N, CA, C and O atoms as a GROMACS GRO file, in nm:
protein
  284
    1MET      N    1   0.069  -0.107   0.009
    1MET     CA    2   0.024  -0.010   0.010
    1MET      C    3   0.076   0.171   0.006
    1MET      O    4   0.157   0.215   0.087
    2ARG      N    5   0.046   0.211  -0.042
    2ARG     CA    6   0.160   0.383  -0.132
    2ARG      C    7   0.079   0.454   0.003
    2ARG      O    8  -0.015   0.400   0.062
    3GLN      N    9   0.129   0.569   0.033
    3GLN     CA   10   0.068   0.669   0.102
    3GLN      C   11   0.072   0.763   0.000
    3GLN      O   12   0.180   0.768  -0.059
    4ILE      N   13  -0.063   0.878  -0.058
    4ILE     CA   14  -0.048   0.953  -0.199
    4ILE      C   15  -0.114   1.042  -0.089
    4ILE      O   16  -0.182   1.022   0.012
    5LYS      N   17  -0.055   1.157  -0.160
    5LYS     CA   18  -0.130   1.346  -0.100
    5LYS      C   19  -0.208   1.361  -0.213
    5LYS      O   20  -0.206   1.315  -0.327
    6ILE      N   21  -0.286   1.444  -0.144
    6ILE     CA   22  -0.407   1.464  -0.202
    6ILE      C   23  -0.441   1.624  -0.160
    6ILE      O   24  -0.398   1.703  -0.075
    7ILE      N   25  -0.528   1.627  -0.252
    7ILE     CA   26  -0.591   1.802  -0.281
    7ILE      C   27  -0.705   1.798  -0.243
    7ILE      O   28  -0.765   1.696  -0.273
    8VAL      N   29  -0.789   1.913  -0.156
    8VAL     CA   30  -0.946   1.878  -0.179
    8VAL      C   31  -0.921   2.025  -0.207
    8VAL      O   32  -0.857   2.118  -0.158
    9GLU      N   33  -1.002   2.002  -0.310
    9GLU     CA   34  -1.054   2.186  -0.298
    9GLU      C   35  -1.205   2.203  -0.236
    9GLU      O   36  -1.263   2.104  -0.192
   10LYS      N   37  -1.258   2.316  -0.233
   10LYS     CA   38  -1.414   2.353  -0.176
   10LYS      C   39  -1.513   2.486  -0.288
   10LYS      O   40  -1.549   2.595  -0.244
   11HIS      N   41  -1.530   2.450  -0.390
   11HIS     CA   42  -1.604   2.442  -0.455
   11HIS      C   43  -1.736   2.523  -0.423
   11HIS      O   44  -1.816   2.473  -0.344
   12PRO      N   45  -1.760   2.636  -0.477
   12PRO     CA   46  -2.013   2.664  -0.444
   12PRO      C   47  -2.065   2.504  -0.408
   12PRO      O   48  -2.105   2.439  -0.312
   13GLU      N   49  -2.021   2.482  -0.630
   13GLU     CA   50  -2.075   2.366  -0.612
   13GLU      C   51  -2.027   2.207  -0.587
   13GLU      O   52  -2.064   2.109  -0.651
   14GLY      N   53  -1.904   2.213  -0.444
   14GLY     CA   54  -1.909   2.088  -0.438
   14GLY      C   55  -1.753   2.135  -0.435
   14GLY      O   56  -1.697   2.239  -0.470
   15TYR      N   57  -1.710   2.017  -0.381
   15TYR     CA   58  -1.628   1.948  -0.355
   15TYR      C   59  -1.486   1.858  -0.446
   15TYR      O   60  -1.493   1.736  -0.433
   16VAL      N   61  -1.350   1.916  -0.542
   16VAL     CA   62  -1.260   1.872  -0.627
   16VAL      C   63  -1.122   1.719  -0.562
   16VAL      O   64  -1.123   1.692  -0.442
   17ALA      N   65  -1.085   1.691  -0.596
   17ALA     CA   66  -1.006   1.564  -0.538
   17ALA      C   67  -0.885   1.532  -0.658
   17ALA      O   68  -0.907   1.449  -0.747
   18TYR      N   69  -0.747   1.611  -0.649
   18TYR     CA   70  -0.673   1.502  -0.719
   18TYR      C   71  -0.580   1.484  -0.652
   18TYR      O   72  -0.539   1.573  -0.578
   19PRO      N   73  -0.503   1.327  -0.663
   19PRO     CA   74  -0.382   1.359  -0.640
   19PRO      C   75  -0.203   1.444  -0.688
   19PRO      O   76  -0.174   1.460  -0.806
   20LEU      N   77  -0.129   1.477  -0.598
   20LEU     CA   78  -0.014   1.479  -0.654
   20LEU      C   79   0.068   1.398  -0.659
   20LEU      O   80   0.045   1.316  -0.569
   21GLY      N   81   0.202   1.358  -0.746
   21GLY     CA   82   0.297   1.272  -0.811
   21GLY      C   83   0.195   1.159  -0.940
   21GLY      O   84   0.286   1.085  -0.977
   22PHE      N   85   0.119   1.131  -0.986
   22PHE     CA   86   0.064   1.143  -1.120
   22PHE      C   87   0.082   1.140  -1.212
   22PHE      O   88   0.076   1.254  -1.259
   23LYS      N   89   0.114   1.037  -1.313
   23LYS     CA   90   0.100   1.119  -1.431
   23LYS      C   91  -0.092   1.064  -1.472
   23LYS      O   92  -0.184   0.996  -1.425
   24GLY      N   93  -0.053   1.167  -1.613
   24GLY     CA   94  -0.232   1.182  -1.638
   24GLY      C   95  -0.305   1.218  -1.614
   24GLY      O   96  -0.344   1.256  -1.725
   25VAL      N   97  -0.387   1.251  -1.538
   25VAL     CA   98  -0.536   1.357  -1.475
   25VAL      C   99  -0.640   1.240  -1.430
   25VAL      O  100  -0.713   1.169  -1.499
   26VAL      N  101  -0.619   1.244  -1.267
   26VAL     CA  102  -0.739   1.149  -1.194
   26VAL      C  103  -0.856   1.300  -1.085
   26VAL      O  104  -0.838   1.404  -1.021
   27VAL      N  105  -0.918   1.250  -1.110
   27VAL     CA  106  -1.030   1.388  -1.036
   27VAL      C  107  -1.170   1.308  -0.951
   27VAL      O  108  -1.267   1.236  -0.974
   28GLY      N  109  -1.116   1.364  -0.866
   28GLY     CA  110  -1.268   1.309  -0.818
   28GLY      C  111  -1.376   1.408  -0.711
   28GLY      O  112  -1.356   1.467  -0.604
   29GLU      N  113  -1.468   1.395  -0.779
   29GLU     CA  114  -1.590   1.492  -0.683
   29GLU      C  115  -1.703   1.448  -0.576
   29GLU      O  116  -1.730   1.333  -0.539
   30GLY      N  117  -1.743   1.531  -0.549
   30GLY     CA  118  -1.845   1.500  -0.434
   30GLY      C  119  -1.903   1.650  -0.376
   30GLY      O  120  -1.851   1.760  -0.391
   31ASP      N  121  -2.064   1.604  -0.284
   31ASP     CA  122  -2.119   1.731  -0.238
   31ASP      C  123  -2.062   1.739  -0.132
   31ASP      O  124  -2.086   1.843  -0.071
   32THR      N  125  -1.962   1.634  -0.062
   32THR     CA  126  -1.897   1.608   0.029
   32THR      C  127  -1.769   1.645   0.046
   32THR      O  128  -1.725   1.603  -0.061
   33TYR      N  129  -1.660   1.701   0.110
   33TYR     CA  130  -1.580   1.636   0.106
   33TYR      C  131  -1.510   1.550   0.088
   33TYR      O  132  -1.415   1.550   0.009
   34GLU      N  133  -1.576   1.384   0.220
   34GLU     CA  134  -1.579   1.274   0.214
   34GLU      C  135  -1.620   1.209   0.065
   34GLU      O  136  -1.563   1.133  -0.013
   35GLU      N  137  -1.723   1.265   0.065
   35GLU     CA  138  -1.741   1.166  -0.080
   35GLU      C  139  -1.658   1.174  -0.154
   35GLU      O  140  -1.624   1.067  -0.205
   36ALA      N  141  -1.564   1.331  -0.208
   36ALA     CA  142  -1.494   1.350  -0.306
   36ALA      C  143  -1.383   1.255  -0.286
   36ALA      O  144  -1.372   1.176  -0.380
   37LEU      N  145  -1.240   1.227  -0.124
   37LEU     CA  146  -1.200   1.159  -0.137
   37LEU      C  147  -1.210   1.047  -0.190
   37LEU      O  148  -1.118   0.985  -0.243
   38ALA      N  149  -1.364   1.002  -0.175
   38ALA     CA  150  -1.408   0.830  -0.183
   38ALA      C  151  -1.380   0.853  -0.304
   38ALA      O  152  -1.305   0.762  -0.340
   39ASP      N  153  -1.393   0.904  -0.367
   39ASP     CA  154  -1.447   0.946  -0.584
   39ASP      C  155  -1.322   0.947  -0.619
   39ASP      O  156  -1.281   0.860  -0.695
   40VAL      N  157  -1.228   1.058  -0.565
   40VAL     CA  158  -1.047   0.977  -0.612
   40VAL      C  159  -0.978   0.904  -0.530
   40VAL      O  160  -0.857   0.905  -0.557
   41LYS      N  161  -1.016   0.816  -0.406
   41LYS     CA  162  -0.966   0.667  -0.426
   41LYS      C  163  -0.998   0.584  -0.522
   41LYS      O  164  -0.931   0.492  -0.569
   42SER      N  165  -1.129   0.629  -0.555
   42SER     CA  166  -1.135   0.479  -0.574
   42SER      C  167  -1.088   0.587  -0.751
   42SER      O  168  -1.096   0.500  -0.838
   43ALA      N  169  -1.071   0.650  -0.784
   43ALA     CA  170  -1.051   0.677  -0.944
   43ALA      C  171  -0.903   0.637  -0.920
   43ALA      O  172  -0.871   0.557  -1.008
   44ILE      N  173  -0.815   0.658  -0.848
   44ILE     CA  174  -0.655   0.624  -0.811
   44ILE      C  175  -0.658   0.491  -0.836
   44ILE      O  176  -0.580   0.462  -0.928
   45LYS      N  177  -0.739   0.363  -0.774
   45LYS     CA  178  -0.739   0.216  -0.735
   45LYS      C  179  -0.774   0.203  -0.960
   45LYS      O  180  -0.675   0.134  -0.987
   46PHE      N  181  -0.813   0.217  -1.037
   46PHE     CA  182  -0.901   0.228  -1.128
   46PHE      C  183  -0.754   0.227  -1.143
   46PHE      O  184  -0.680   0.133  -1.113
   47HIS      N  185  -0.706   0.394  -1.215
   47HIS     CA  186  -0.598   0.416  -1.289
   47HIS      C  187  -0.501   0.348  -1.259
   47HIS      O  188  -0.463   0.281  -1.355
   48ILE      N  189  -0.436   0.334  -1.161
   48ILE     CA  190  -0.356   0.206  -1.158
   48ILE      C  191  -0.285   0.088  -1.162
   48ILE      O  192  -0.171   0.051  -1.133
   49GLU      N  193  -0.470   0.004  -1.244
   49GLU     CA  194  -0.537  -0.123  -1.239
   49GLU      C  195  -0.530  -0.098  -1.390
   49GLU      O  196  -0.507  -0.194  -1.464
   50THR      N  197  -0.555   0.065  -1.458
   50THR     CA  198  -0.590   0.020  -1.577
   50THR      C  199  -0.368   0.098  -1.674
   50THR      O  200  -0.356   0.082  -1.796
   51PHE      N  201  -0.272   0.151  -1.610
   51PHE     CA  202  -0.229   0.176  -1.653
   51PHE      C  203  -0.109   0.160  -1.582
   51PHE      O  204  -0.020   0.235  -1.623
   52GLY      N  205  -0.073   0.067  -1.464
   52GLY     CA  206  -0.002   0.010  -1.354
   52GLY      C  207   0.119   0.125  -1.297
   52GLY      O  208   0.102   0.245  -1.322
   53LYS      N  209   0.170   0.106  -1.264
   53LYS     CA  210   0.302   0.116  -1.202
   53LYS      C  211   0.358   0.279  -1.247
   53LYS      O  212   0.374   0.386  -1.188
   54GLU      N  213   0.374   0.230  -1.372
   54GLU     CA  214   0.410   0.392  -1.438
   54GLU      C  215   0.359   0.552  -1.382
   54GLU      O  216   0.410   0.659  -1.350
   55VAL      N  217   0.238   0.495  -1.395
   55VAL     CA  218   0.154   0.616  -1.338
   55VAL      C  219   0.239   0.746  -1.255
   55VAL      O  220   0.246   0.864  -1.286
   56PHE      N  221   0.308   0.660  -1.116
   56PHE     CA  222   0.336   0.722  -1.076
   56PHE      C  223   0.509   0.792  -1.105
   56PHE      O  224   0.609   0.743  -1.158
   57GLU      N  225   0.480   0.945  -1.034
   57GLU     CA  226   0.613   1.032  -1.121
   57GLU      C  227   0.708   0.912  -1.018
   57GLU      O  228   0.686   0.830  -0.930
   58THR      N  229   0.848   0.977  -1.115
   58THR     CA  230   0.968   0.909  -1.105
   58THR      C  231   1.012   0.931  -0.894
   58THR      O  232   1.085   0.840  -0.854
   59GLU      N  233   0.974   1.030  -0.789
   59GLU     CA  234   1.043   1.087  -0.724
   59GLU      C  235   0.950   1.068  -0.591
   59GLU      O  236   1.052   1.083  -0.523
   60ASP      N  237   0.909   1.059  -0.550
   60ASP     CA  238   0.845   1.069  -0.366
   60ASP      C  239   0.872   1.249  -0.341
   60ASP      O  240   0.968   1.323  -0.319
   61ILE      N  241   0.704   1.263  -0.362
   61ILE     CA  242   0.694   1.398  -0.274
   61ILE      C  243   0.741   1.390  -0.104
   61ILE      O  244   0.730   1.354   0.014
   62ILE      N  245   0.796   1.453  -0.204
   62ILE     CA  246   0.838   1.450   0.057
   62ILE      C  247   0.670   1.571   0.128
   62ILE      O  248   0.564   1.530   0.174
   63GLU      N  249   0.724   1.741   0.105
   63GLU     CA  250   0.595   1.770   0.123
   63GLU      C  251   0.550   1.874   0.051
   63GLU      O  252   0.618   1.904  -0.047
   64THR      N  253   0.448   1.943   0.075
   64THR     CA  254   0.340   2.007  -0.034
   64THR      C  255   0.281   2.064   0.019
   64THR      O  256   0.209   2.039   0.116
   65PHE      N  257   0.316   2.203  -0.066
   65PHE     CA  258   0.319   2.343   0.014
   65PHE      C  259   0.224   2.414  -0.075
   65PHE      O  260   0.231   2.372  -0.190
   66ILE      N  261   0.097   2.552  -0.050
   66ILE     CA  262  -0.011   2.566  -0.127
   66ILE      C  263   0.091   2.719  -0.084
   66ILE      O  264   0.160   2.737   0.017
   67ALA      N  265   0.075   2.785  -0.169
   67ALA     CA  266   0.095   2.895  -0.209
   67ALA      C  267  -0.024   3.025  -0.210
   67ALA      O  268  -0.140   2.991  -0.236
   68GLU      N  269   0.007   3.182  -0.182
   68GLU     CA  270  -0.105   3.239  -0.351
   68GLU      C  271  -0.030   3.354  -0.372
   68GLU      O  272   0.045   3.421  -0.300
   69VAL      N  273  -0.069   3.362  -0.498
   69VAL     CA  274   0.063   3.483  -0.538
   69VAL      C  275  -0.062   3.619  -0.632
   69VAL      O  276  -0.140   3.580  -0.719
   70ALA      N  277  -0.057   3.724  -0.602
   70ALA     CA  278  -0.132   3.810  -0.720
   70ALA      C  279  -0.059   3.860  -0.882
   70ALA      O  280   0.046   3.910  -0.921
   71VAL      N  281  -0.173   3.816  -0.934
   71VAL     CA  282  -0.069   3.805  -1.135
   71VAL      C  283  -0.167   3.930  -1.188
   71VAL      O  284  -0.156   3.973  -1.303
   0.00000   0.00000   0.00000
């Protein structure tokens, strides 16, 4: 079993979740935080079953930061 960092965003329409360190796009969504997390977990499992271990980036992410900049 592998630990995967997940970003969960709250939007007016619900929650969106996606993993870090993956090749390709894997997204989950739901009306609640828990639903989005469960959905992305299911999507991750499917992605790995479909494409194999090659979906992981070559290096593990040690730490994740969220930053905000004005553009």
